[in-house]
Structures are given as structure tokens and as C-alpha cells.
Rosetta silent file (secondary structure, phi, psi, omega in degrees, C-alpha in Angstrom):
SEQUENCE: MTSTFLDIHDFACGYPGGFQLKPVSLSLKKGSITGIIGPNGSGKTTLFRGIIGELQKKSGSVLLGGQDLLSIHRKEKAKLLAIVTQDTESIGMTVEEYVLLGRMPHHKSWQFFDSAEDLEIAEHYMKLTGVIHKRDKQLDHLSGGERQLAAIARALAQEPTLLLLDEPTASLDISHQGQILNLLQKLNQELELTVLMVIHDLNLASEYCDFLSMISGGKVYTQGTPEQVLNYQNIEKVYKSVVVTRTNPISGKPVVFMVSQKSLNNKAINKVNK
SCORE:     score description
SCORE:     0.000 S_00000001
   1 L     0.000    7.274 -176.499   23.781  -75.961    0.396 S_00000001
   2 L  -107.988  -25.279 -175.283   27.213  -75.073   -0.963 S_00000001
   3 L   -83.818  146.032  175.152   27.797  -77.501   -3.838 S_00000001
   4 E   -72.944  127.524 -175.342   26.581  -76.854   -7.376 S_00000001
   5 E  -106.674  -48.248  174.832   23.847  -79.364   -8.127 S_00000001
   6 E  -115.882  121.883 -176.943   22.411  -78.246  -11.469 S_00000001
   7 E  -120.910  107.707  177.759   24.874  -76.534  -13.764 S_00000001
   8 E  -102.441  117.275 -173.098   23.510  -74.934  -16.943 S_00000001
   9 E  -124.489  118.057  177.769   26.411  -73.585  -19.009 S_00000001
  10 E    46.501   42.080 -175.879   26.051  -71.512  -22.204 S_00000001
  11 E   -86.370  128.511  177.826   22.876  -73.442  -22.969 S_00000001
  12 E  -133.027  143.956  177.448   20.858  -72.360  -26.008 S_00000001
  13 E  -156.275  177.834  178.846   17.777  -73.856  -27.624 S_00000001
  14 E   175.810 -175.853 -178.635   14.718  -72.756  -29.555 S_00000001
  15 L   -99.560  137.231  178.815   11.874  -73.511  -31.911 S_00000001
  16 L   -54.436  119.227  179.574   12.515  -74.322  -35.584 S_00000001
  17 L    71.702   10.114 -177.322   11.962  -71.090  -37.455 S_00000001
  18 L  -130.883 -148.081 -174.861   10.818  -69.404  -34.219 S_00000001
  19 L   -60.244  137.112  179.081   11.999  -68.004  -30.912 S_00000001
  20 E  -122.012  130.133  175.398   15.621  -68.752  -29.991 S_00000001
  21 E   -84.939  126.613  177.625   17.038  -68.690  -26.497 S_00000001
  22 E   -74.089  161.497 -176.711   20.491  -67.108  -26.362 S_00000001
  23 E   -51.660  124.970 -177.524   23.221  -68.907  -24.359 S_00000001
  24 E  -118.135  137.401  173.296   22.168  -69.083  -20.687 S_00000001
  25 E  -123.593  132.614 -177.073   24.303  -69.995  -17.687 S_00000001
  26 E  -156.161  131.220  178.658   22.737  -70.808  -14.337 S_00000001
  27 E  -120.344  129.865  178.192   23.964  -72.798  -11.338 S_00000001
  28 E  -108.231  135.188  174.298   21.682  -74.187   -8.647 S_00000001
  29 E   -83.086  146.776  178.097   22.856  -75.168   -5.204 S_00000001
  30 L   -62.804  132.606  179.307   21.554  -78.426   -3.794 S_00000001
  31 L    81.333   19.658  179.751   18.555  -77.816   -1.579 S_00000001
  32 L  -107.310  162.574  171.802   17.757  -74.382   -3.011 S_00000001
  33 E  -114.919  119.146 -177.813   14.609  -72.874   -4.515 S_00000001
  34 E  -119.589  135.917  178.585   15.305  -70.937   -7.700 S_00000001
  35 E  -112.428  137.462  172.288   12.803  -68.924   -9.706 S_00000001
  36 E  -101.337  118.409 -176.716   12.983  -68.014  -13.382 S_00000001
  37 E  -122.773  164.289  179.806   11.219  -64.686  -13.903 S_00000001
  38 L   153.002  161.400 -179.293   10.685  -62.327  -16.814 S_00000001
  39 L   -68.333  167.470  175.992    7.938  -60.818  -18.986 S_00000001
  40 L   -56.966  137.307  178.202    5.830  -62.811  -21.428 S_00000001
  41 L    79.988    8.986 -176.881    7.834  -63.912  -24.444 S_00000001
  42 L   -83.263  -21.456  179.538   11.189  -63.466  -22.715 S_00000001
  43 L   119.844    8.617 -177.697   12.205  -67.127  -22.929 S_00000001
  44 H   -61.837  -53.129 -177.771   11.288  -68.572  -19.539 S_00000001
  45 H   -70.586  -31.222  175.566    9.267  -71.516  -20.832 S_00000001
  46 H   -61.207  -44.593  177.029   11.701  -72.036  -23.707 S_00000001
  47 H   -61.881  -44.708  179.597   14.490  -72.485  -21.150 S_00000001
  48 H   -58.290  -48.086 -178.413   12.299  -74.816  -19.111 S_00000001
  49 H   -68.139  -29.709  176.353   11.473  -76.964  -22.145 S_00000001
  50 H   -70.045  -40.673 -179.525   15.108  -77.024  -23.155 S_00000001
  51 H   -61.583  -39.754 -176.659   16.236  -78.226  -19.735 S_00000001
  52 L   -86.778   -1.140  173.638   13.811  -81.153  -19.790 S_00000001
  53 L    90.409   11.234  178.498   14.806  -82.056  -23.337 S_00000001
  54 L   -77.487  -24.222  177.557   11.632  -81.106  -25.218 S_00000001
  55 L  -114.889  142.202 -177.507   13.575  -78.661  -27.397 S_00000001
  56 L   -69.938  135.873  178.801   16.760  -79.566  -29.207 S_00000001
  57 E   -69.237  136.617  174.049   19.947  -78.119  -27.770 S_00000001
  58 E   -95.308  -37.689 -179.709   21.790  -75.590  -29.926 S_00000001
  59 E  -162.704  169.053  173.445   24.833  -75.263  -27.687 S_00000001
  60 E    83.623 -167.319 -176.113   26.077  -75.657  -24.127 S_00000001
  61 E  -146.780  156.271  174.022   25.367  -78.256  -21.470 S_00000001
  62 E  -129.440  108.837 -177.792   22.967  -79.129  -18.646 S_00000001
  63 E  -110.340  128.988  176.544   24.623  -81.143  -15.880 S_00000001
  64 E  -116.274  112.002 -176.535   22.701  -82.607  -12.952 S_00000001
  65 L    59.055   32.097  179.693   24.990  -83.912  -10.240 S_00000001
  66 L    86.931   -8.316  179.548   27.763  -83.994  -12.822 S_00000001
  67 E   -95.589  142.866  177.137   25.737  -86.068  -15.322 S_00000001
  68 E   -72.025  105.907 -173.294   24.756  -84.787  -18.748 S_00000001
  69 L   -64.206  -30.156 -174.939   21.015  -84.485  -18.280 S_00000001
  70 L   -81.901   -7.386  179.282   20.288  -84.333  -22.008 S_00000001
  71 L  -114.251   -0.994  178.855   21.965  -87.648  -22.762 S_00000001
  72 L   -74.634  142.626  176.506   20.581  -89.719  -19.879 S_00000001
  73 L   -57.075  143.107 -174.294   18.057  -92.424  -20.765 S_00000001
  74 H   -53.546  -42.370 -178.304   14.498  -91.211  -20.265 S_00000001
  75 H   -67.324  -39.929  178.504   13.703  -93.700  -17.500 S_00000001
  76 H   -69.088  -36.659  177.887   16.868  -92.864  -15.571 S_00000001
  77 H   -62.179  -38.737 -178.938   16.206  -89.156  -16.037 S_00000001
  78 H   -66.755  -17.936  175.736   12.735  -89.606  -14.517 S_00000001
  79 H   -83.364  -18.220 -177.631   14.369  -90.946  -11.349 S_00000001
  80 H   -97.361  -37.955 -178.374   16.441  -87.780  -11.039 S_00000001
  81 E  -134.768  150.163  176.992   13.971  -85.058  -11.931 S_00000001
  82 E  -127.684  151.017 -172.546   10.217  -84.631  -11.932 S_00000001
  83 E  -123.591  134.703  172.973    8.148  -82.083  -13.829 S_00000001
  84 E  -125.153  117.986  179.434    4.948  -80.241  -12.917 S_00000001
  85 L   -92.037  172.095 -177.995    3.388  -78.122  -15.661 S_00000001
  86 L   -76.256  -18.730 -179.780    0.846  -75.341  -15.219 S_00000001
  87 L  -116.375   98.819  178.156   -1.932  -77.400  -16.827 S_00000001
  88 L   -75.395  133.405 -178.033   -2.543  -80.672  -15.010 S_00000001
  89 L   -61.859  133.758  175.024   -4.267  -83.216  -17.213 S_00000001
  90 L   -98.419   70.349 -175.214   -7.934  -83.773  -16.366 S_00000001
  91 L   -96.441  160.561 -173.924   -7.901  -87.406  -17.380 S_00000001
  92 L   -78.405   69.265  174.652  -10.355  -90.125  -16.453 S_00000001
  93 L  -147.920  163.317 -179.726   -8.575  -91.705  -13.512 S_00000001
  94 E   -76.984  165.489  178.071   -8.617  -91.393   -9.760 S_00000001
  95 H   -58.752  -43.676 -178.787   -6.168  -89.278   -7.802 S_00000001
  96 H   -63.634  -43.124  179.005   -4.465  -92.413   -6.466 S_00000001
  97 H   -61.980  -39.673 -179.996   -4.100  -93.904   -9.954 S_00000001
  98 H   -65.670  -45.975  179.886   -2.680  -90.605  -11.180 S_00000001
  99 H   -64.102  -35.977 -179.911   -0.149  -90.329   -8.333 S_00000001
 100 H   -66.228  -18.598  174.618    0.928  -93.929   -8.896 S_00000001
 101 H   -59.456  -27.532  178.885    2.026  -92.966  -12.425 S_00000001
 102 H   -66.796  -15.040  179.931    4.971  -91.370  -10.668 S_00000001
 103 H   -88.148   -8.431 -174.584    6.231  -94.824   -9.670 S_00000001
 104 H   -58.741  -38.614  178.328    6.576  -96.071  -13.259 S_00000001
 105 H   -61.494  -20.115 -177.689   10.261  -95.091  -13.638 S_00000001
 106 H   -95.846   -3.283  179.655   11.002  -97.374  -10.680 S_00000001
 107 L   -69.753  143.274  177.282    9.121 -100.386  -12.055 S_00000001
 108 L   -80.526  165.604  178.061   11.197 -103.399  -12.946 S_00000001
 109 L   -58.038  136.442  179.262   11.063 -105.027  -16.372 S_00000001
 110 L    64.629   21.730  173.786    7.753 -106.832  -16.928 S_00000001
 111 L   -89.943  112.896 -175.601    6.240 -105.315  -13.783 S_00000001
 112 L  -100.877  -13.897 -177.385    2.584 -104.781  -14.664 S_00000001
 113 L  -126.780  153.425  177.980    1.154 -103.991  -11.237 S_00000001
 114 L   -70.587  136.725  179.025    2.040 -101.553   -8.479 S_00000001
 115 L   -81.737  171.637  176.581    3.958 -103.131   -5.629 S_00000001
 116 H   -60.865  -36.113  178.283    3.212 -102.695   -1.941 S_00000001
 117 H   -66.048  -41.385  177.384    6.129 -100.249   -1.824 S_00000001
 118 H   -58.807  -46.229 -179.745    4.637  -98.232   -4.698 S_00000001
 119 H   -63.554  -39.125 -179.803    1.308  -97.990   -2.900 S_00000001
 120 H   -66.884  -42.363  179.974    3.006  -96.980    0.345 S_00000001
 121 H   -67.004  -43.457  178.217    5.058  -94.251   -1.334 S_00000001
 122 H   -61.091  -42.430  179.154    2.038  -92.884   -3.224 S_00000001
 123 H   -63.518  -40.096  179.378    0.005  -92.793   -0.011 S_00000001
 124 H   -58.410  -46.001 -176.477    2.826  -90.990    1.792 S_00000001
 125 H   -79.148  -24.972  171.701    2.937  -88.188   -0.767 S_00000001
 126 H   -66.880  -37.451  175.767   -0.830  -87.920   -1.025 S_00000001
 127 H   -66.507  -44.381 -176.363   -0.836  -87.332    2.730 S_00000001
 128 H   -63.465  -36.435 -179.518    2.025  -84.855    2.480 S_00000001
 129 H   -90.779   -3.023  175.573    0.289  -82.827   -0.233 S_00000001
 130 L    79.909   21.721  179.507   -3.103  -83.013    1.462 S_00000001
 131 L  -111.900   10.457 -176.616   -4.976  -84.932   -1.243 S_00000001
 132 H   -60.015  -34.285 -179.446   -5.240  -88.273    0.555 S_00000001
 133 H   -73.980   -7.309  178.059   -8.942  -87.676    1.266 S_00000001
 134 H  -106.939   11.514 -169.716   -9.467  -87.302   -2.501 S_00000001
 135 L   -57.483  -31.670 -178.386   -7.669  -90.516   -3.438 S_00000001
 136 L   -97.583    2.154  178.726  -10.793  -92.160   -4.909 S_00000001
 137 L   -81.552  147.128  173.446  -12.078  -89.027   -6.646 S_00000001
 138 E   -67.576  137.730 -176.913  -11.787  -88.599  -10.402 S_00000001
 139 H   -58.241  -37.325 -177.792   -9.031  -86.140  -11.223 S_00000001
 140 H   -76.931    1.816  174.609  -11.339  -84.097  -13.454 S_00000001
 141 H   -97.971    0.622 -178.094  -13.704  -83.592  -10.499 S_00000001
 142 L   -92.465  160.654  173.597  -11.091  -81.627   -8.543 S_00000001
 143 L   -74.478  168.944  179.750  -10.512  -77.892   -8.436 S_00000001
 144 H   -59.515  -41.972  179.494   -7.493  -76.398  -10.185 S_00000001
 145 H   -65.556  -39.641  179.070   -5.599  -76.091   -6.908 S_00000001
 146 H   -66.881  -37.297  177.730   -6.361  -79.678   -5.927 S_00000001
 147 H   -65.863  -37.551  177.405   -5.182  -80.932   -9.330 S_00000001
 148 H   -64.373  -39.647  177.827   -1.918  -79.055   -8.893 S_00000001
 149 H   -65.384  -38.761  176.829   -1.408  -80.688   -5.500 S_00000001
 150 H   -64.703  -38.502  178.744   -2.115  -84.082   -7.047 S_00000001
 151 H   -65.137  -38.106  177.181    0.423  -83.314   -9.785 S_00000001
 152 H   -67.341  -39.303  176.909    3.011  -82.447   -7.151 S_00000001
 153 H   -61.342  -42.907  178.276    2.214  -85.698   -5.309 S_00000001
 154 H   -62.246  -43.353  179.608    2.739  -87.637   -8.552 S_00000001
 155 H   -62.655  -41.777 -179.484    6.049  -85.843   -9.150 S_00000001
 156 H   -68.084  -30.632  178.178    7.223  -86.574   -5.601 S_00000001
 157 H   -62.763  -19.648  174.268    6.282  -90.245   -6.007 S_00000001
 158 L   -71.897  -15.257 -176.495    9.111  -90.377   -8.550 S_00000001
 159 L    56.142   54.175 -177.064   11.418  -89.600   -5.607 S_00000001
 160 L   -80.946  167.230  171.803   13.408  -87.060   -7.626 S_00000001
 161 L   -99.373  -18.333  179.110   16.353  -84.978   -6.508 S_00000001
 162 E  -131.500  129.864  177.614   15.232  -82.030   -8.660 S_00000001
 163 E  -112.664  122.383  178.793   11.667  -80.738   -9.042 S_00000001
 164 E  -108.043  130.496 -178.777   10.896  -78.544  -12.060 S_00000001
 165 E  -131.662  132.527  177.215    7.677  -76.535  -12.124 S_00000001
 166 E  -106.384  105.013 -179.998    6.263  -74.360  -14.893 S_00000001
 167 L    51.533   61.985 -176.131    3.962  -71.722  -13.411 S_00000001
 168 L   -66.991  -17.476 -178.117    2.695  -73.883  -10.524 S_00000001
 169 L  -111.261   11.930 -178.738    0.403  -71.111   -9.229 S_00000001
 170 L   -60.174  133.233  175.551   -1.012  -69.899  -12.553 S_00000001
 171 L    65.971   15.278  178.228   -4.761  -69.091  -12.392 S_00000001
 172 L  -101.940  151.401  177.297   -4.983  -70.022   -8.697 S_00000001
 173 L   -75.186  171.533 -173.383   -6.401  -67.825   -5.945 S_00000001
 174 H   -62.598  -30.677  179.173   -4.179  -66.493   -3.166 S_00000001
 175 H   -65.654  -48.470 -179.573   -5.174  -69.322   -0.812 S_00000001
 176 H   -72.173  -31.762  174.363   -4.091  -72.079   -3.203 S_00000001
 177 H   -59.101  -49.088  179.581   -0.991  -70.126   -4.225 S_00000001
 178 H   -64.037  -39.719 -179.289    0.108  -69.993   -0.611 S_00000001
 179 H   -61.091  -45.705 -177.072   -0.795  -73.635   -0.020 S_00000001
 180 H   -71.013  -44.254 -177.415    1.296  -74.861   -2.953 S_00000001
 181 H   -72.552  -33.706  174.198    4.297  -72.609   -2.374 S_00000001
 182 H   -65.082  -36.898  176.958    4.334  -73.270    1.376 S_00000001
 183 H   -63.969  -46.039  179.336    4.310  -76.979    0.547 S_00000001
 184 H   -61.118  -39.407  178.176    7.255  -76.570   -1.829 S_00000001
 185 H   -64.634  -40.027  178.166    9.121  -74.632    0.844 S_00000001
 186 H   -64.983  -44.609  178.686    8.403  -77.381    3.380 S_00000001
 187 H   -63.062  -39.530  178.339    9.588  -80.097    0.987 S_00000001
 188 H   -61.039  -42.079 -177.336   12.694  -78.070    0.255 S_00000001
 189 H   -76.087  -43.176 -172.837   13.508  -77.777    3.955 S_00000001
 190 H   -84.187  -33.770 -177.054   12.586  -81.289    5.094 S_00000001
 191 H  -106.551   -1.804 -173.602   13.693  -83.347    2.072 S_00000001
 192 L    55.328   35.124 -179.945   16.448  -81.036    0.784 S_00000001
 193 L   -75.532  126.857  177.817   14.577  -81.127   -2.496 S_00000001
 194 E   -83.727  131.418 -173.743   16.075  -78.776   -5.067 S_00000001
 195 E  -124.052  131.001  172.095   13.374  -76.737   -6.824 S_00000001
 196 E  -126.664  122.921 -177.854   13.514  -74.779  -10.078 S_00000001
 197 E  -138.175  142.627  168.940   10.330  -73.035  -11.177 S_00000001
 198 E   -82.811  129.465 -176.492    9.127  -70.604  -13.784 S_00000001
 199 L  -146.360  133.509 -178.439    6.976  -68.037  -11.991 S_00000001
 200 L   -83.567  -43.885 -172.248    5.248  -64.861  -13.145 S_00000001
 201 L   -71.202  113.858 -175.356    4.300  -63.238   -9.845 S_00000001
 202 H   -67.302  -33.931  179.938    7.295  -61.215   -8.667 S_00000001
 203 H   -70.899  -38.051  175.525    6.086  -60.985   -5.080 S_00000001
 204 H   -67.792  -41.474  177.624    5.633  -64.752   -4.810 S_00000001
 205 H   -59.321  -43.034 -179.737    9.035  -65.256   -6.440 S_00000001
 206 H   -64.046  -45.078 -173.737   10.587  -62.872   -3.936 S_00000001
 207 H   -71.170  -34.391 -170.034    8.948  -64.426   -0.896 S_00000001
 208 H  -108.868  -12.661 -176.076    9.596  -68.089   -1.690 S_00000001
 209 L  -100.387  146.336  174.229   12.792  -68.234   -3.759 S_00000001
 210 L   -84.786  -29.341 -173.089   16.385  -68.205   -2.561 S_00000001
 211 E  -144.583  143.161 -179.621   17.729  -67.229   -5.975 S_00000001
 212 E  -128.528  142.079  171.619   16.228  -65.578   -9.062 S_00000001
 213 E  -120.131  115.203 -178.071   17.224  -65.499  -12.708 S_00000001
 214 E   -94.434  118.307 -177.565   15.571  -62.656  -14.628 S_00000001
 215 E  -100.625  137.826  177.022   15.219  -63.425  -18.356 S_00000001
 216 E  -148.504  128.491  177.899   14.703  -60.742  -20.986 S_00000001
 217 L    60.266   33.181  176.805   14.813  -61.013  -24.764 S_00000001
 218 L    81.097   12.348  178.239   15.950  -64.619  -24.703 S_00000001
 219 E  -145.991  164.965  178.924   18.925  -64.074  -22.396 S_00000001
 220 E   -74.564  122.939  176.339   19.710  -63.601  -18.705 S_00000001
 221 E   -84.339  -46.035  176.300   19.390  -59.938  -17.761 S_00000001
 222 E  -161.641  159.904  175.355   20.469  -60.405  -14.157 S_00000001
 223 E  -152.814  157.237 -177.217   20.456  -63.038  -11.428 S_00000001
 224 E   156.685 -159.358  176.984   21.070  -63.270   -7.712 S_00000001
 225 L   -71.927  161.717  176.445   19.078  -63.160   -4.480 S_00000001
 226 H   -54.345  -36.198  179.486   15.625  -61.536   -4.523 S_00000001
 227 H   -65.237  -34.055 -179.588   17.183  -58.514   -2.808 S_00000001
 228 H   -78.873  -32.330 -173.287   19.751  -58.198   -5.603 S_00000001
 229 H   -91.070  -43.296 -170.066   17.348  -58.755   -8.498 S_00000001
 230 L   -91.824   64.950  168.515   14.061  -57.162   -7.503 S_00000001
 231 L  -106.924  163.064 -172.220   14.871  -53.468   -7.379 S_00000001
 232 H   -65.878  -28.871  179.746   12.825  -50.929   -9.265 S_00000001
 233 H   -63.764  -48.659  179.802   15.603  -50.228  -11.769 S_00000001
 234 H   -63.180  -45.090 -176.247   15.779  -53.846  -12.984 S_00000001
 235 H   -65.393  -44.487 -179.308   12.011  -54.301  -13.023 S_00000001
 236 H   -66.548  -35.480  179.321   11.293  -51.068  -14.884 S_00000001
 237 H   -67.385  -44.696 -173.955   14.012  -51.819  -17.448 S_00000001
 238 H   -83.462  -41.879 -174.976   12.848  -55.386  -18.163 S_00000001
 239 H   -93.970   -7.935  179.219    9.074  -55.100  -17.681 S_00000001
 240 L    56.113   39.920 -179.674    8.690  -51.557  -19.037 S_00000001
 241 L  -136.144  145.617  177.906    6.436  -50.699  -16.089 S_00000001
 242 L   -82.840  127.500 -179.259    6.700  -48.156  -13.308 S_00000001
 243 E  -136.803  164.732  171.479    6.939  -49.824   -9.899 S_00000001
 244 E  -122.974  134.603  177.714    7.799  -49.078   -6.303 S_00000001
 245 E  -113.974  138.629  176.850    9.761  -51.601   -4.242 S_00000001
 246 E  -135.211 -175.936 -178.562    9.671  -51.894   -0.484 S_00000001
 247 E  -114.026  130.644  174.911   10.656  -54.505    2.105 S_00000001
 248 L   -62.867  120.997 -174.315    8.279  -57.048    3.663 S_00000001
 249 L   -66.515  -17.309 -178.657    8.482  -56.198    7.393 S_00000001
 250 L   -96.169  -51.381 -176.510    8.223  -59.867    8.409 S_00000001
 251 L   -88.323  -20.542 -176.964   10.313  -61.785    5.869 S_00000001
 252 L    78.843    4.777 -179.721   12.651  -58.967    4.875 S_00000001
 253 L   -85.928  156.248  177.710   12.091  -59.838    1.187 S_00000001
 254 E   -65.447  145.935  173.867   11.372  -57.204   -1.499 S_00000001
 255 E  -123.940  134.864 -175.927    7.758  -56.356   -2.297 S_00000001
 256 E  -108.375  128.398  177.599    6.809  -54.868   -5.671 S_00000001
 257 E  -113.970  129.111  173.015    3.966  -52.365   -6.075 S_00000001
 258 E   -74.471  150.593  175.263    2.539  -51.430   -9.451 S_00000001
 259 L  -122.748  120.303 -177.203    1.872  -47.750  -10.121 S_00000001
 260 L   -74.045  158.068  177.389   -1.053  -46.957  -12.426 S_00000001
 261 H   -63.206  -35.097  178.194   -0.863  -44.352  -15.169 S_00000001
 262 H   -60.989  -43.929  179.416   -3.699  -42.474  -13.456 S_00000001
 263 H   -64.486  -40.122  178.081   -1.665  -42.200  -10.262 S_00000001
 264 H   -64.395  -42.250  178.807    1.350  -40.991  -12.215 S_00000001
 265 H   -63.399  -42.513  179.908   -0.767  -38.412  -14.031 S_00000001
 266 H   -63.972  -37.967  179.505   -2.322  -37.198  -10.768 S_00000001
 267 H   -63.970  -42.089  179.153    1.106  -36.875   -9.190 S_00000001
 268 H   -63.842  -41.643  179.533    2.293  -34.789  -12.136 S_00000001
 269 H   -64.371  -41.128 -179.773   -0.836  -32.585  -11.911 S_00000001
 270 H   -63.682  -36.996  178.043   -0.381  -32.121   -8.165 S_00000001
 271 H   -64.671  -40.079  179.629    3.208  -31.020   -8.713 S_00000001
 272 H   -66.330  -37.130 -176.046    2.046  -28.436  -11.266 S_00000001
 273 H   -77.280  -14.348 -178.517   -0.692  -27.195   -8.906 S_00000001
 274 L   -76.469    0.000    0.000    1.672  -26.671   -5.969 S_00000001
């Protein structure tokens, strides 16, 4: 937990004629869970897409275990990192067939069928993610939460050292949010899997992440532990919203409460009436 595993140094990227991410530096320790947070349009997904090589680099470097991640062959890269997006494809295949796609980077030349080892690994991660009982179901017959779990199983079948997730709990209810994030926490602890995820919900980010990087206006505003990042001053400055922060009595992590304009107005009126 002490060595730098993913080192992003002065990395910038962007869209042709569109949004540009300013140079970002971020270091992840091996076996950590790091969250990228920030308001809509701040550059979170741009950074994510730049890291995985979907957007052309403008400057800087992304090193994974000392290797230049952006110059590694695609197949070799897929053995090192796996990606889970917020929208899992609802394609016409079974859960097992979908999870087995994660074994493709490990296939040998001219290997057209899954080996016994591939099947064993896929089954292991379907059990671990709790979708084994859905293995013969069509992916598009699953709920959103179940599809996300299947996507995580497919990513794990790649046997990566780094798992990247873009809004893994988007549009899910609190039950499925907890199920997915508790699973990621378990994988992090048991497999020493390093996790980097873009996440909107500040309370979920606080509860489940070891380290946070808050992005604003295409650059890093601040980063550190949830306790260092999630204070009301930082949140109000970046999100332009009035909040109250307290401490979760069980986990000791920060909790963020929104304050409505009505409540603020009533408070002001009450002060005048006293």
C-alpha cells in the first residue's frame, strides 16, 4: 500500500474543437480505491477517457507499474487494466458468454474456443459477483444492477491489476449501489485490486474511497483523503451549492447534506423575526 502504482503526471487531453483537460497529476497506491469527483462538465469523464486511450494525449504521461500505458499494445493493456462503463451493453448473449469476453486478451493465437481454464475463471467471478444463477439468462433480460455486476464479472475475468469504472452506480437504487460498492471494497481487500472510479455521489465517494481527486474546470482543484477533500468550503466553492458536512458515527467518514433554498430563506426570516 506504499508504492505508487498508477502515476499520472501533467497529463492533458481533450476533444477536437471542444473541451480540453488541463494538465492533471495523480498518483495511486497499489491496492487503493480512488474516486474522481466534480460537477458535471468538470472533466471527470474526459480524464477517464484519456487514461484508457480513447482521447489523444496532449501532454504528460500515464504510467502503470512503470510502463507507459498509452503506448502498450491493446491486448497487453487489457491484461493490466479492465474498464466498466456506466452503460452496460444490452446485447443478445447470455451472461456467461458476456463474462467470457473478458478472457479474450488471454487467448493464444488461433484460439477460437474458450479453454477449461477460461470457463473456470469466468465461473469463479460470476460466483464472486453474485450472477452465477443468471449465467444462462440473456443480458438484456437483467436489471440495471444485475448488468453492472455482470460487467464487473467480465472485467475481473481479464484478471487485471487495475479496475477503472465510470459511474458504476449511476441510475441504481441504494440497494444496488451498496451491493456494487461493497463488492468493489471486498475485491480491493481480498485481491489487492487497485480501483479508480468516476463517481458523482459525494457520500458514496466518501464512504468507499481511500483517496479523492476533485476536478473543477478541467483541472484538479484539490485531492487527498475524504476527510481532507470533503469539507463544506471545498464543496461550496466547486459545486456552487450550500452544504453542511458532518461525520458518519460508524465509519468516521464525512457526510454531506444539501441545504435547500427554502430552508436558507426560512432561516433568514427566523433571524429577522427574533
